[in-house]
LUMZAKE-514352 format. One record per residue (C-alpha): residue in three letters; x negated, y negated, z. Coordinates in steps of 0.02 Angstrom, whole numbers, plus 50000, padded with zeros to 5 digits. Each point is the difference from the previous one (the first is absolute). Layout:
N
ALAXYZ...
***
This chain:
904
MET500274990652102ARG498545009349926ARG498165000250042THR498905002649850GLY498164999349965HIS498714991350103ALA499674981650031ALA499074998449858PRO514604926647789ALA500534995049837ALA501555008549923PRO499635014349878LYS500124997649814THR501545004849903THR499365012949877PRO500814998149827ARG500795014949916ARG498695007549885TRP500135009849841PRO499765018650026LEU498765002249860ALA498465001250110LEU500445017850034ALA498595004749884GLY498844990850118PHE500695007650157VAL498585011750036VAL498554988449962VAL500054994950180VAL500725014650093ALA498355008050039LEU499294982750022VAL501384995450120GLY499515015650092ALA498574987950016MET500984987550094LEU500665014150104ALA498315006449932VAL498895014950027ARG498514996950115VAL498575009850073TRP498484996350103SER498555010649949GLY499405009749851GLY498694998949866ASP498135000850026GLY499264995350166THR501614999850100ALA500195007750170THR501315011950068PRO501084991550131THR499955006950176PRO501685008550033VAL501094992850137VAL499995010950155GLY501605009950006ILE500285000149811THR499635015949906ALA498584997749876PHE500495002849819ASP499565017349939PRO499965000749809LYS500795015849934PRO498985010949879LEU500254998449814VAL500775014849909PRO498805007849873GLY500394995349821THR499655017049923THR501465010649939THR500485013449875PRO500624990749845GLU501825002449950THR501084992949860ALA501874999649965SER500954992249853LEU501784996949943THR501034990849871THR501394989750076THR501815001249942PRO500764983249949GLY501264993650126GLN499425011450142PRO498744997150141ALA498515011550002SER498825007650127LEU498335008749977SER499095009450139LEU498375008950038SER499785015250112ASP499344989850148GLY501564989050007THR499364985849893ARG501474992949904VAL500474985949883ASP501804994149987LEU500554990249846PRO501594989949977ALA501195004449859LEU499374994049831ASP500924996749839VAL498615008649902ALA498975015650024ALA498294998250080GLU498515011850011VAL499405000750181THR498445008450070LEU499535001250184GLU498285006150054ARG499065003050162GLN498114998049986SER498514998450116ASN499774981850046MET498624990249915LEU500534982450054THR499074988450118PHE500434982250050ASP498394992550066ASP500484982249958SER501705000750086GLY499545007250169GLN501235014349977GLN499575018550002PRO500845014149902THR500705014850094GLY500605016249918SER500085005049819MET500614990349849ARG501645000549902VAL500124994749818LEU501624994949915ARG500184998249809ILE501594994149914SER500304998549813ALA501634993549929ASP500754989649859ALA500924988250118LEU500154996950186PRO501054987450099THR499084986350090ASP500575006150171PHE499195017049973VAL499135004950164PRO499325017650022VAL500005006150181ILE498505011050045THR500075011150155ILE498355006550067PRO499875012850143GLY499654991950169LYS498505011450027GLU499024989049878ALA499964986650134GLY499665011550147GLN500254990250160ILE499624983249920ILE501424987350013ALA499114984849924LEU500485003749820ASN500214992849826ALA500105008749832ALA498604995849881ARG500624999449820VAL498695000749863GLY500654999249823ASP500824990349859LEU500644982950050LEU500814987049890ILE499524982450056GLY500694986349889ASP499615005049822GLU498605012150042LEU500065018350044THR498615004050122ALA499425017950027GLY499275005550166ALA500694985350100VAL499995003350188ARG501534994850101PHE500585004550175LEU501845004050025PRO501025002550159VAL500225017650069GLU501485006350100ARG500325016650086ASP501615009549971ALA500905010350132ALA498855014949966GLY498434989550023ASN499574999549815LEU499264984449921VAL501104990549879VAL499324987649871ARG501054989949877ASP499004995349846VAL500644982749952LEU498574998049876MET500425013949875GLN500684987949872PHE500145001549813ALA500734983749936ALA498904985749941PRO500284982750076GLY500934993249848GLU501135015249999ARG500364997850186LEU500574982349965ALA501035005149850SER501015013950079SER500425007550169ALA499785017349921ALA498394997249904LEU499265013149884GLN498215005349972PRO499195006149840ALA500475018149968GLY498935013350078GLN498984989350119THR499315008350156ARG499614992850170GLN499045008950136ALA499474996550179ALA499055009550134PHE500564999050182VAL499035003750157ILE500464996150178SER498824987050075THR499714993950176PHE499474983450073GLN499665007350173GLU498174994649988MET500474982149961PRO499674988150145ASN501794993949994TRP500555017550047LYS498595008550094ASN499444986150118GLU500745000550173PRO501034985550066LYS499044988550116LEU500664988950139ILE498594987150009ARG499894987850145MET499564982749937VAL499334984650089PRO500424982449939ASP498384991449951THR499704981849954ASN498325004549923THR500825010449863PRO501104987349908ALA500295011849854GLY501095011150108TYR499904992550175ARG499755017050080VAL498725013850023PRO500245018050056LEU499685002950184ALA498805014049954SER498884987649907LEU499644989750156SER498505002750111PRO500245012150146ALA500054985450121ALA501294990549896GLN501055015749982ALA499965002850188GLU500544982050030GLU501445001649876LEU500585016350075LYS500054992250174LYS501344987549951PRO501695003650079ILE501275004149866LYS501654990950003ASN500345001749813VAL499615012949867VAL500184994649818ILE499885012749858PHE499894994749817VAL500525012449865HIS499514996449819GLY500915005149842HIS499425006549831ASN498574991549909GLU499924993849823ALA498135002849982GLU500085018850032ARG501345006549886ARG499125015949948GLY499335004150172ASN498225004649952GLU499214982849976ALA498214997650058HIS499874986950137GLU498624988450052THR500465002350183ILE500265015350108GLU501174991350121PRO501825003049955TRP500674983950073GLN498804989549897PHE500595005249829ASP500874986349902TYR501834998850051LYS499725008650166TYR498704986750038ASP501164985949949VAL501675005350067TRP499744995350184THR498764985649980TYR501214986250050MET500695009950145PHE498265002150073GLU499584982049958ALA501424994550114PHE499235009350147ALA498174996749963LEU500224981349978GLN501084995450148PRO499624982150055ALA498424998650104GLY500934992550146THR501215014550015PRO499985006550180SER499255017050024GLU501645008250045SER500814992949842ARG498675006649881TYR500895015549945THR498365008049949ASN499625001750186CYS501415012450030THR500455007149829ALA499355015649915PHE500094998749809TYR500045015149885GLU500145003849815PHE500735016549942ILE499075005049841TYR500735014749907PRO499865009649834THR501484994049900TYR500155015449888ARG500665009950147PRO501885001050030ILE500754987650121PHE501385011250065LYS499705018549971ALA498465010249960GLY499605018250030ASP498675013450008GLY499184992050151ILE499834982849921PRO500904987150107SER501094986949920LEU499454981950020GLY501384997350127GLU499375014750103SER498224993649985PHE500514982750061ALA500855007650153ALA498495011250033SER498824985049988LEU500984990850134ARG499935015050114ALA498145002549970ASP499334982350026PRO499074999350168GLN500594982550047ILE501835003249959ARG499945016950086ALA499234992550157LEU501364986750008VAL501395012649974ASP499275012950120ALA499884986450133ARG501824995449963GLN499444981949982PRO501234991149883PHE499324989849856ASN500714991749844LEU499745010949846THR500344990749837ILE499785007349826VAL499804989049846ALA500085008549830HIS499934994949817SER500925008949861MET499825019150009GLY499244997950174GLY501714995750069LEU500665017149949VAL498465008650071ALA500274991050166ARG501875003850003ALA499665018349965GLY498674999650136VAL501074993050141ASN501385012249951ALA498725014150010LEU499734995950185ASP501045011350111PRO501084991150130ALA500085016450097ASP498115000350021PRO499444989950155PHE498524991949912ASP500984995749842ALA501464993550102GLU498884988250098LEU499164994249840LEU501684996949916ALA500544989850151ASP498454989149976TRP500364997749814ARG500814983049977ARG500204997449814LEU499505004849823ILE499864984849885THR499945003949814TRP499434989549852GLY500885004449837THR500225018350049PRO501075010549880HIS501165006150139ARG501245006449869GLY498645004249874SER499304992149843ALA500974999749838VAL498464998749891VAL499125014650083THR501575010149967LEU499954994949818ARG498195004849983PHE500355017350069LEU501525001749886LEU499044996149842ASP498535011450037SER500995014850069GLY501095003249847ILE501724999150080PRO501404999749871TYR501214985550005SER501284990949898TRP499584984049911ASP500984985549932PRO500645006949832HIS500074982849923GLY498124997350012ILE499214983150028TYR501364987049979GLY500024989749842ILE498845009649884GLY500715017549998LEU498385008050056SER499845013550131ILE498485002850108PRO500365015750101LEU499374998650177ASP499145016849998ARG498814993949864LEU499524983350075SER498555007550096GLN499145003949835TRP499964982549930ARG498234994349967PHE500044984850114TYR500675010450145ARG498775014249981THR498554988149974LEU500364990450160VAL500665013550113GLU499395017049945GLY498845008050126ILE500194985950126ALA501285006350125VAL500085017950060ASP501685007450044THR499815004350184PRO501125004850147GLY499644983150079GLU500624990749847ARG501525011249981ASP500524995750178LEU500184981849941ARG501385004449877TRP501754992950025ASP500975008450141ASP501655002149905ASP500884987650116THR500634991049845THR499915005249818LEU498594993949891HIS500424993949826VAL499014995149848TRP501474990549928GLN501774998650059ALA500595006649832GLY498725013749988TRP498965012450093GLN500255004050185LEU499185011250127ALA501305010550088ASP500155017350074GLY501455003949886MET498804999349853GLY498815012350081MET498714986750037GLY500094998250188ARG498255006650023VAL499254983949934TYR500524992250166SER499035001750161TYR501125010350109GLU498694999950137LEU500174981150008ASN501895002049995ARG499885012150146LEU498914988150101ASN501214985649970ALA501495010550049ASN499225007450157ASP498834986250059ARG500214998850189TYR499654981349998ARG501034994149852PHE501004984250035THR499014996750160ASP498834985850044LYS498565012149984TYR499964995349815ALA499744983149918ALA499734997049814ILE499154985149919PHE500374998849815GLY499734987949857THR500484997449819THR498964995349850ASP500404986749871ALA498885008649873THR500835009349859ILE499915003749814THR501254990749892ALA500845011049871PRO500854992449847SER501744994150044THR500675001149822THR500165014049874LEU498365009049985GLY499165000349830LEU498835013449937LEU498484989250040ASP500604995750175LEU499785017450072PRO498125001749970ARG499744982250061PHE500975003450158LEU499075016350031ARG498354990749976ASP500524986550123PHE500595013150122SER498405010249994ASN498934984450022ALA501004993450148PRO499355001350180TYR500545015250099ILE501144989950113ASP500924992749849GLN500215017249923GLY500575007350165GLU501274986250027TYR500785003149830LEU500065018850021SER500674999550177TYR501344987549953HIS500675010449856MET499715017150075TYR501064995850151GLN501594993549918ASN501054998350157PRO501064984249979ASP500274997250187MET499414984950097LEU499165001050168THR499894986350133LEU498485001150112ASP499174987150111GLY501274987149942VAL499595002449814THR501065008949870PHE499085011549880SER500395010949853VAL499475017050063ARG499055001849836GLN498794986150045ASN498315006650052ASP498214995850044GLY499275007549842ALA500015017750069VAL501445002550122PRO501814993749983VAL500684989050139TYR501265013750043SER498575011850040ALA498714987850072ALA501274992950123GLY500345017650061THR501864999449961GLY500855014050097VAL498475002550110VAL499424983250069PRO501364989750086SER500404984949893ARG499594988550146ASN498215006549990ALA499774997549812PHE499034983949972TYR499804991649832ILE498284992349980GLY500374991149836ALA499145001149831VAL498685012850049ASP499615014649886HIS499425017350052GLU498164995150004GLN500224982750074PHE500565007250166PHE498165001850038GLY499374985949890ALA498755011349910PRO498544989050057HIS498545010449938GLY500555014949897VAL501075002949847GLY501074984950037ALA498584987650014ALA500444992649832LYS501814997250048ALA500774982950022PRO499144988550127SER501545001750111ALA499585018050040PRO499024996350161GLU501394988350056LEU501305013449971GLY498945013250087ARG499884988850153LYS501864996949990ALA500355018750007ALA498805001350147ALA500904986050092TYR501705008149981THR499255016350060LEU499204992250153GLN501664992650050LEU500825017049988MET498585007350103ASN500364986550133PHE498244993149994SER499954981750045ALA500414984649900ALA498204994550026VAL499485013949883ASN501354995949875ALA499604981449998ARG498425002449899LEU500905011249875LEU501674992049968ASP500594982250018ARG501625003750089GLN500665001450175PRO500175017950062ASP501755006749984THR500445004450179THR501375011649939LEU498645011349933LEU499035000850163THR500925014950071LEU498565011750041PRO499095001150168GLU498664987750046CYS498325003649921THR498994987650104CYS498465007450080PRO499895003950187GLU498894990150118LEU499235001750172GLN500184983250087LEU498984995150153THR500774988450129ALA498465001250111PRO498604995950007VAL500114982549926ALA498834995149860GLY498624988350058GLN500215003150185ARG498515002350114VAL500095015350109PRO499094998250167ALA499135015250068GLY500125005550179GLU500125015550104GLY501655008549962ALA500434987649860LEU501095006949860LEU500364994249823ASP501855001649964ILE500475007749831SER501824999649947GLY501054998849842ARG501265009249893LEU500165010649844VAL501064991049870TRP500755012049871PRO501234990649887GLY501635009249979VAL499855010350159ASP501685003550086GLN500984991349862PRO501755007249975GLU499665007349827GLU498215005150035ARG499395017550038ILE498504993650096THR500244997450187SER498884994550141ALA500145017650072ARG499325007549838LEU498604987249998LEU499545004050179ALA499925018449957TRP498954996249845ILE498684989850092ASN498545010950047THR498884988050097LEU499844981850046GLU498284993650045VAL499114983650034LEU498534995749889VAL498634987650045ASP499044994749845GLY500755014849909GLN499475013050128PRO501185008950121VAL499814995150183ASN499425015250096ASP501104998450154PRO500895016750018GLY500784995150167ARG501164987149924TRP501465004049887ILE500984989049881VAL501814999650050LEU501145000949846ARG501814995650034ASP501595005049908ASP500144982649927LEU498295002649917THR499114987950117PHE498395005550082GLU498784994050133THR498415005050088ALA498484992050081VAL498145001749971ALA498724997950138VAL499024984349957SER498475007450083SER499935013149862LEU499844986749866PRO498374991049959ALA499954981250017GLY500214989749841ARG501264997849860HIS501005015249947GLU501465005449888ILE501405009450086THR501195010949898VAL501225014150032ARG500115015149885ALA501485011749980THR499715016849917PHE501455010149932ASP500345018449976ASP499594999149814ASP498254993650042THR500374982349943GLU499704985350115LEU500494982150034ILE498844987050077SER500534983450074ARG499274983549945PRO498434996650101VAL500014988150149THR498344991450031LEU499554995350180ASP498494996550110ILE499555011050147GLY498914991850134GLU499625000450186THR501174991650125THR499214986150102SER500974992950147GLY500094981249998LYS499614998849814THR500374982649929CYS501304999049863TRP500234981449977GLY498604991550093ASP500304981350010ARG501114998949846PRO501895002149981LEU500775016749955ASP499535004649822PRO501275012449932GLY499155015049925ALA498384997350096CYS500435006250173LEU499785017550069MET499985001350190PRO499895015650106TYR501035003650155MET499395012650125GLY501285005750127GLY500405016350082GLY499615008650162ALA501225007750122THR500954983850023GLU500184996049814PRO500475016349917ILE500994992949853VAL498754991149887GLN498255007150000TRP499284987849873ALA500564989049857PHE499464986849877VAL500884985749911GLN499804993249825VAL500824983949939ASP500254995849816MET501084987249912HIS501625009850017ALA499915012350144ILE499225005350164PHE499385018050002PHE499775009650162GLN499265017350010LEU500565007950164THR499335016650059TYR500905008950142GLN499325013450114MET501335013650005GLY499135011850121ASP499165016949971GLY498724991549890LEU501314995249869TRP500194982849928ASP501314990849902ALA499604985149892ARG500984987549897VAL499764984049906VAL501264986250035GLU500304986549871VAL500884984350064PRO500484985949879TYR499054983950033ASP500254983149918GLY498574990550083SER501114990950125GLY499175007950152ALA501425011150065PHE500515016749926ARG501375012750038SER500565016549926GLY501005013050094THR499095005050158TYR498464989749959SER499794981350028GLY498614988250040VAL499064983949975VAL498474995549897THR498874986450071GLU498314993249951THR499155011450125GLY500965016349982VAL501615009849980THR501215005150136LEU501045015449957THR501555004850102ILE500705017649981THR501795002650059GLU500375018150046ASP501685008749980ASP500364998050187GLY499754981249990SER498284999950080THR498604990649914GLN498155001649981VAL498904985349953ILE498355001949910VAL498884984849976PHE498744999749858ASP498754986150035GLN498184996249998
***
């Protein structure tokens, strides 16, 4: 016993085998499908504000640019046919050339940098290198490799290589074209750039031969300078864990940030006891591919996809039916958050003081005041994470960044119930891998027979220079560490065609895979556990390639159709053919080809094969990568009318996995809840229930009279076998219990509330301290994290006691109308000091107040069933109701009785 406070689905489609001639269109969508896994940011452009860093997360410190001035230097050579060549400068700058069948004149220069990139958002760092090559003939897979000393980047790790020079696009040779290529560091820390754009052959020659020639004596040149995107919002902005509040007055997103509320509204929200914590983690964003777009809003969560992605989840909470009881309105005991992050940053591994996104996610959980207060108080709660696309990998990296050996992290991990992902590339994305492959200049083998049926060969390393690709894609997507972390994890081999090109370590191409993702999947502490659940879908959209022999006119027509197709259709085609695994996979009672996908992520990856237990992979039906969230207001607003329906469907599945009630699901999905999914702890809100006083009763006043207050704390899930929360922990967590009259604490420091181990409580308030009239009585519990819980109010009348007061007069007993006082006591009647009786249609209520000695009192309300027949009996209480009064008989434990008569 403790004293506390004062008295106060449809089956998936069968995808037909397609002709492999769309290889030429492969890359049209790769950067755009980075869209569907897509690059997003939250501020930038004119008039935007810098986000406030989360406490506990190191603010980003941009590293200084390296001056572009240098002492010019030039070196030249003539290559020997059949032998590779290398040309170096005194500072370590080097160009490596593959063996050529003909001699080539090569010049390498270092010059002071003169390049700027105002329109791209990138900044040059260090001096400039210029490469010139002149030859009579070059093979189409000719890729010079330029090595630049690491000192040109200084301490900057957010890097690309800006290439300014000759570029053949379609039939036109463009001089001075600006392109950004990937940069890698070698073992010595030098910067390595592969120039996939130094081509010589014209388009017709590329189609005519796999070893095309150029006119004799032509020269190509390009200048290279290391560039940084560290000032782009999608890199420099700090991650933000934003607490959100469901809001019916904001139908566009059904939530507002807590910080946007008035101080009074914020205080009220922060007082709610927290039973559940829900964190939403977004993915990439199609509308911010370059990372330096100007925005009309300064709030990160409001921008396009980030605004749309959780709309239907918040709608479910904001629009619970009006009649939902207070304790069942999850908004009354749930803290909602959105983790907003700069998607250019690496998910798994960073450096130089810049945390990875996984590390930032873990730090945000540790830093949030509400979460920290709950964990510090060792008060268990249900932590659920819901993530779309890339966000699922960020969340997985984050929970794995928490340290089970650290007391705080261990307690937080024990509170974490589940991560639910929507279309997350758990094994990576095939199309992101392809995009990196084509722009990074990795050599590979290619089907020697060319495109079937017409004897033409389109080498893969030249596809990125086709006019339709460069027109649609060039300059849109930036190669970033965050995007590279979405590459395939090498769990299974990627193929372009079964008879052609493969990615495999044996061919020296393993680096196109994301080994950081591979490492996470191999070492994830929670793989194959119920901590993970994956919701995935498939799309019926595709691009139909010719099924017969391809004629010369069919290829341009197909490429035109491909380039004009929606992103999802392009992504479906590329994902299907890029991942040529012939296996079948049975999940959620449906058999899939592992090549089927949602337009961005293959089923094999989205279902978390090898990571998420198959029992926790749920097929949502024909839902593409954007339809998970319905795209109600942003880029997907023009999608099919079914998009909102599908977004609500994804929300309904998610709510079931979160173990929120069927009442929430009913308005989202016309189906009975699957009880096999409801395996998580109860999420229902706690409640303080009053058993006394009784609503509507009249409390007589008199010397020594007391108002009994009693009830219990109801905390669903407490002391359940699989629950961490116990009544003992709750008792330790409660700070105070106090009685409130009309919202104000009763100032009666001499009387304590007794709180028992079974979470019941009782006390009494001196009636003489309360003013006469009608009042609301409540009890308030405050907890160690400064939240509070208040009982539903009980309204009663407090008035003076008058001996001999008439209850019925000359009329028969009128249930519900009678309140009669009883005054007893004195030395000869020590048991009952005073009492009253109330009769309604179903029960007799007695309030009995006992004098215990030493100025202490005990009070209780007795409810005895009554059917109107006149006699009543329940346990130790019995009696008779007549037209003139009520006779109550109390039978004591020793068999003795006491009779109290309530009459006129």
